[in-house]
C-alpha positions in Angstrom: -89.2 -109.6 -15.6 -86.1 -111.1 -15.2 -85.9 -115.0 -15.0 -83.4 -115.1 -12.1 -86.1 -113.7 -9.8 -88.3 -116.1 -7.9 -91.9 -114.7 -7.5 -94.1 -115.0 -4.4 -97.4 -113.5 -3.6 -99.9 -113.2 -0.6 -103.5 -112.0 -0.3 -105.2 -109.1 1.4 -108.2 -109.9 3.6 -111.6 -108.7 4.5 -113.2 -109.8 7.9 -116.8 -110.8 7.3 -117.7 -110.3 11.1 -116.0 -110.1 14.4 -114.4 -106.6 14.5 -111.8 -105.6 17.3 -112.3 -108.7 19.3 -109.1 -110.7 18.0 -107.1 -109.0 20.6 -109.8 -109.8 23.1 -109.7 -113.7 22.6 -112.8 -113.7 20.4 -114.1 -115.5 17.5 -113.8 -113.8 14.0 -114.5 -114.8 10.5 -112.1 -113.4 7.9 -111.4 -114.5 4.4 -108.4 -114.0 2.0 -109.4 -111.9 -1.2 -108.0 -111.7 -4.7 -106.2 -108.5 -4.1 -102.5 -109.4 -3.6 -99.1 -108.3 -2.7 -96.3 -109.8 -5.0 -92.6 -109.9 -4.4 -89.9 -110.6 -6.8 -86.9 -112.1 -4.9 -83.3 -112.6 -5.8 -80.4 -113.7 -3.5 -77.0 -111.9 -3.4 -73.6 -112.9 -2.6 -73.1 -110.4 0.1 -75.0 -109.3 3.3 -76.8 -106.4 1.7 -80.7 -106.2 1.8 -82.3 -104.1 -1.0 -86.0 -103.3 -0.9 -87.9 -101.6 -3.4 -91.6 -101.2 -4.6 -93.3 -100.6 -7.7 -95.9 -98.7 -5.8 -93.8 -96.2 -4.0 -90.3 -94.4 -4.8 -88.9 -95.5 -1.5 -85.5 -97.3 -2.0 -84.1 -99.0 1.1 -80.6 -100.6 1.5 -80.0 -102.3 4.8 -77.2 -104.7 6.1 -77.9 -108.0 7.7 -76.0 -107.0 10.7 -78.0 -103.7 11.1 -81.7 -104.2 11.1 -83.0 -101.9 13.9 -86.5 -100.0 13.4 -86.1 -96.6 11.8 -89.3 -94.6 11.2 -87.9 -93.0 7.9 -88.2 -96.4 6.2 -91.8 -96.3 6.4 -93.5 -99.6 4.9 -90.0 -101.2 4.5 -90.0 -101.7 8.3 -92.3 -104.5 7.8 -90.0 -106.8 5.6 -87.0 -105.6 7.6 -88.7 -106.5 10.8 -89.4 -110.1 9.4 -85.5 -110.5 8.8 -84.6 -109.1 12.0 -86.9 -111.3 14.1 -86.2 -114.7 12.1 -82.4 -114.0 12.7 -83.1 -113.2 16.5 -85.1 -116.6 16.5 -82.1 -118.5 15.3 -83.1 -119.1 11.7 -80.2 -119.1 9.4 -80.2 -116.3 7.0 -76.7 -115.8 5.8 -76.9 -114.0 2.6 -78.3 -110.7 1.5 -81.1 -110.4 -1.1 -83.2 -108.1 -3.2 -87.1 -107.9 -3.0 -89.3 -105.7 -5.4 -92.7 -105.5 -4.0 -95.7 -104.8 -6.1 -99.4 -104.6 -4.6 -102.9 -103.8 -5.8 -103.8 -103.5 -2.1 -104.5 -99.8 -1.4 -102.1 -98.9 1.5 -104.1 -97.8 4.6 -107.4 -99.1 3.2 -108.2 -101.5 6.0 -107.5 -104.7 3.9 -104.3 -105.6 5.7 -101.6 -104.4 3.3 -99.1 -104.6 6.2 -100.0 -108.0 7.3 -99.9 -109.1 3.7 -96.1 -107.7 3.4 -95.3 -109.5 6.6 -96.7 -112.8 5.7 -95.3 -112.7 2.1 -91.9 -111.7 3.3 -91.8 -114.5 5.9 -93.2 -117.1 3.3 -90.5 -116.0 0.7 -87.6 -116.2 3.3 -88.8 -119.5 4.5 -88.8 -120.8 0.9 -85.7 -119.3 -0.1 -83.5 -120.5 3.1 -85.3 -123.6 3.7 -86.3 -122.7 7.2 -88.9 -125.3 7.7 -91.6 -122.9 9.1 -95.4 -124.0 8.7 -97.9 -121.3 7.6 -99.6 -121.3 11.1 -96.1 -120.4 12.6 -95.7 -117.8 9.9 -98.8 -116.1 11.1 -97.7 -116.2 14.6 -94.2 -114.8 13.9 -95.7 -112.2 11.5 -98.1 -111.1 14.4 -95.2 -110.8 16.8 -93.4 -108.6 14.3 -96.4 -106.3 13.8 -96.5 -106.0 17.7 -93.0 -106.0 19.1 -91.1 -104.4 16.0 -93.7 -102.2 14.4 -95.7 -101.2 17.5 -99.2 -102.1 16.7 -101.0 -104.0 19.5 -102.9 -106.1 17.0 -104.4 -109.7 17.4 -103.7 -112.8 15.4 -106.7 -112.4 12.8 -105.0 -110.6 9.9 -101.8 -112.6 9.8 -103.8 -115.9 10.3 -106.1 -115.5 7.4 -103.6 -114.3 5.0 -101.3 -117.2 6.0 -104.1 -119.8 6.0 -106.5 -118.6 3.5 -108.4 -121.0 1.2 -110.4 -120.3 -1.9 -114.1 -120.0 -1.5 -113.8 -120.3 2.3 -113.7 -118.0 5.4 -112.1 -119.3 8.6 -113.9 -119.3 12.0 -111.0 -118.4 14.1 -110.6 -118.7 17.9 -108.1 -115.9 18.6 -107.5 -117.1 22.2 -106.5 -120.6 21.2 -105.6 -120.0 17.6 -108.0 -122.9 16.7 -109.8 -122.6 13.4 -112.1 -124.1 10.8 -112.9 -123.4 7.2 -116.3 -122.4 6.5 -117.6 -122.6 2.9 -118.9 -119.3 1.4 -121.8 -119.2 -1.0 -123.8 -116.2 -0.8 -126.0 -117.6 -3.9 -127.4 -114.7 -5.9 -125.7 -112.1 -3.6 -121.9 -111.1 -3.4 -119.6 -109.1 -1.0 -118.8 -105.6 -2.3 -115.8 -103.8 -1.0 -116.3 -100.2 -0.4 -113.1 -98.2 -0.2 -113.6 -94.7 1.4 -110.3 -93.3 0.3 -109.8 -92.0 3.8 -106.6 -93.6 4.7 -105.4 -94.1 8.3 -102.1 -95.4 10.0 -103.2 -97.7 12.8 -100.1 -97.0 14.9 -100.9 -93.2 14.7 -104.7 -93.7 15.4 -106.8 -94.6 18.4 -106.3 -98.5 17.7 -103.8 -98.9 20.6 -106.0 -96.8 22.8 -108.9 -99.2 22.2 -106.7 -102.0 23.2 -105.7 -100.2 26.3 -109.4 -99.4 27.2 -110.1 -103.5 26.8 -107.3 -104.2 29.1 -108.6 -101.8 31.6 -111.9 -103.5 31.5 -110.3 -106.9 31.9 -108.5 -105.8 35.0 -111.8 -104.7 36.6 -113.7 -107.9 35.7 -111.2 -110.5 35.9 -111.4 -111.0 39.8 -115.2 -111.4 39.8 -115.2 -113.7 36.7 -112.0 -115.4 36.6 -111.5 -114.7 32.9 -108.3 -114.5 30.7 -110.2 -112.5 27.9 -113.4 -110.3 27.6 -114.9 -112.6 25.1 -115.4 -115.3 27.6 -118.3 -113.1 28.9 -121.8 -113.3 27.8 -124.4 -110.7 27.0 -126.7 -112.0 29.7 -124.1 -110.6 32.2 -124.1 -107.0 30.7 -126.3 -105.6 33.5 -123.9 -106.9 36.2 -121.0 -105.7 34.3 -122.4 -102.3 34.1 -122.7 -102.2 37.8 -118.9 -103.0 38.2 -117.6 -100.5 35.7 -118.3 -96.8 36.5 -116.8 -95.4 33.4 -119.5 -95.5 30.6 -116.9 -95.4 27.9 -115.1 -98.6 29.2 -118.5 -100.1 29.5 -119.6 -99.6 26.0 -116.3 -100.9 24.8 -117.1 -104.2 26.7 -120.5 -104.2 25.4 -119.3 -104.2 21.8 -116.7 -106.9 22.5 -119.2 -109.4 24.0 -122.1 -108.7 21.6 -119.8 -108.8 18.6 -118.3 -112.2 19.7 -121.9 -113.6 19.9 -122.7 -112.2 16.4 -119.9 -114.3 14.9 -121.6 -117.6 16.0 -124.9 -116.2 14.8 -123.3 -115.4 11.3 -121.9 -119.0 11.2 -125.3 -120.4 11.7 -126.9 -118.2 9.2 -124.2 -119.1 6.7 -124.8 -122.8 7.2 -128.7 -122.2 6.9 -128.4 -120.1 3.9 -130.2 -117.3 5.7 -128.9 -114.4 3.9 -131.4 -111.8 5.4 -130.0 -112.8 8.9 -126.4 -112.3 7.5 -127.2 -108.8 6.4 -129.0 -107.9 9.7 -125.8 -109.0 11.6 -123.6 -107.0 9.3 -125.9 -103.9 10.0 -125.8 -104.7 13.8 -122.0 -104.9 13.9 -121.6 -101.6 12.2 -124.0 -99.9 14.7 -122.1 -101.3 17.6 -118.8 -100.3 16.1 -120.2 -96.7 15.5 -121.8 -96.2 18.8 -120.1 -98.4 21.4 -116.6 -98.9 20.1 -116.4 -95.5 18.2 -114.1 -96.7 15.4 -116.1 -95.6 12.3 -116.3 -91.8 11.7 -118.2 -89.8 9.0 -116.5 -91.5 6.0 -117.3 -95.1 6.9 -120.8 -94.1 8.3 -121.7 -92.3 5.1 -120.7 -95.2 2.8 -122.3 -97.8 5.0 -125.6 -95.7 5.3 -125.7 -95.2 1.6 -125.2 -99.0 1.0 -127.9 -100.0 3.5 -130.4 -97.6 1.8 -129.9 -99.4 -1.4 -133.0 -101.7 -2.4 -130.9 -104.8 -3.1 -128.3 -104.6 -0.2 -129.0 -106.9 2.6 -126.5 -105.3 4.9 -123.2 -103.4 5.3 -120.6 -102.5 7.9 -117.2 -101.2 8.3 -114.4 -104.0 8.1 -110.9 -103.7 9.7 -109.7 -101.6 12.3 -111.8 -98.5 11.2 -110.7 -94.8 11.5 -111.1 -94.7 7.7 -110.3 -97.6 5.3 -113.0 -99.9 3.9 -116.6 -101.3 4.5 -118.3 -104.2 3.0 -121.8 -104.8 1.8 -123.8 -107.9 0.8 -125.4 -107.0 -2.6 -127.4 -108.8 -5.3 -125.0 -109.7 -8.0 -127.4 -108.5 -10.8 -127.6 -105.1 -9.1 -124.1 -104.4 -8.4 -123.5 -101.9 -11.3 -126.4 -99.7 -10.1 -125.4 -100.1 -6.4 -122.0 -98.9 -7.2 -123.1 -96.0 -9.2 -125.7 -94.7 -6.5 -123.5 -95.3 -3.5 -120.5 -93.7 -5.0 -122.5 -90.7 -5.9 -123.9 -90.3 -2.5 -120.7 -90.7 -0.7 -119.0 -87.9 -3.0 -121.9 -85.6 -2.3 -121.4 -85.8 1.5 -117.6 -86.1 1.8 -116.3 -84.7 -1.6 -114.1 -87.9 -2.0 -114.3 -90.5 -4.8 -114.9 -93.8 -3.2 -113.9 -96.9 -5.0 -116.3 -99.9 -4.9 -115.4 -103.2 -6.4 -116.0 -107.0 -6.0 -113.4 -109.4 -4.9 -113.0 -113.3 -5.0 -112.4 -115.2 -1.9 -108.9 -116.6 -2.5 -106.0 -118.9 -1.3 -103.2 -117.8 1.0 -99.6 -117.3 0.1 -97.9 -119.1 -2.7 -94.7 -119.3 -4.9 -95.7 -118.3 -8.4 -92.4 -119.0 -10.2 
């Protein structure tokens, strides 16, 4: 590794509970994990931007004066979007540079590889050009890029936890107000396993944006009666009345998931504080059932690996994590039984899908940092 490169890294994330409610103004509980994206960064004396990756063959050269979105540049649109947006906001980036990315976060896995690249690039540019941006604003800018430049109608959750992650802590994040608090994580004799289905998905090409549109439709129907800004302001005690207002069963089920999932986050927090691991597992299972039946974001791959996990004797609960439509799940498993769990679940998953799953443990880690 050349000494004239500065090295930066940013984590991936899992979401423990609170799925598809970040863009509905809900509460979520994500955690940064030990899988990382790393960037070797070197300034140039011209205006050329050179982007490479140790993980793909794509080589991209752009100019600081020509940074528009182009589909052919694939993942490189994320760092280019950061550069473009920072310049548009008036930050002084007056030199070109080279970035070589390297990541052990599987692309399309549901662990937020895209948000990791966005936050990492913004963090590195902030450091290299002394822009004076704090990590909370790095999260907001990164989310804006994903929505406006890359075309995914996402909430703030992924960028927030990647920018603000803290070792051995999740964050309880209010996505409507961007208020958050750190919650210590201690699962005692249990641990969180990540279950990678190896069924990749591209969110901007999936039904993700459709779910956002469905929730917006519901909000427009319910806002006049309830005077709300977000669906997560509603309570499950109102579901019967809400059902009477919404004629479309699909839209009603989307609302039902959003409201009940938001309440599960509060229950999950209480169970963590009370060291009630059985309750934590029950909430994970309930979350997956809701995502499967009411929000319809799982599919055969996620359902198969979650069911196999739930059937294991020393697993308290499991659910899909992330946006779904492929990607990853998580399971709360007894530490001493992990090797057996991994062997059995991988075998059941392969028997049903013909795909080799990847099951592994991760640590809860810090947010972005400069390594050298």
